[in-house]
N, C-alpha and C positions, 0 to 999 in steps of 0.2 A: 454144184453148179445151176443155181436155178435162174429162170428170165419168166418176166410176166406179158411176155410179146406169144400172139398164138401158136400153137403147132403148127409145120408145111402139114399137107394133105395128105392122108394116110397113103403108100405103107408104110409109115415111119412110127415106129412103137412110142407109147406115152415116154417121157425122161423116168420117171420110179415103178419101168418095169423090171419086176426079177431077172429075167432070163437076159436082158440087154444087161445089165449090169454083171453075170457071169460069161456072157459075150463078150464085152469089153474088157474083163477082169482076165478071161482068156489069153486074147490078145495080147493085153501086157505082158503077161507070164511067158509068152511064147514067144517073143521080142528076148525079154532078161535071159531064157536059160540058153537062145540061139535054133530054137526050134524053128524059127521065121525070122526074115526078114521085118523090117518095118510096113514095106510095099506089100508086104506078103497076107500079114495081120490085118492092116487094113482092110485090104480087099474083102479077106475074110471076114471080117468082122462088120462089114459093110453088108456083106451077100446075107450073111447069118442078118444082122439088126433088120432088113428088109422082110426077109421071112415072118420075122416074129412079128412084127405088124401087120401085115399080110393076115397074119394067124388071130390075131387082136381085133384086128376089122372084120373078122369072120365072124367074132365069139360075139361083139357086139352090133352086128349085123346079118344074121344068117339068111342065104339069099341075093347078097348086097354085094353088089363087086366092090366096095371102097366101104367107108365108113357113115357115109351119108345113107340118104334115105332114096336112091332110085336101085330099082332093081338090075338085074343083069342082063345086059344089052341093051341097058334101057338111054333113052336119048339126054345126053347133061347138058345140051346147051340151055 
């Protein structure tokens, strides 16, 4: 699924992130094989997806606490 609308602010990983695809695939598999309920799989995937977005943001902007240009502890107003 693709969209022309802008992505939300980090810590969301980009839609083409390979790790995000693995996280979603594992969530689907865990529901299908009975290892997790739908709710558990969604929660697990959301946490791992958030974390992957955080890592992706740090890689894009070392020293920033999000993918923008402001330094950590900077004024975001």
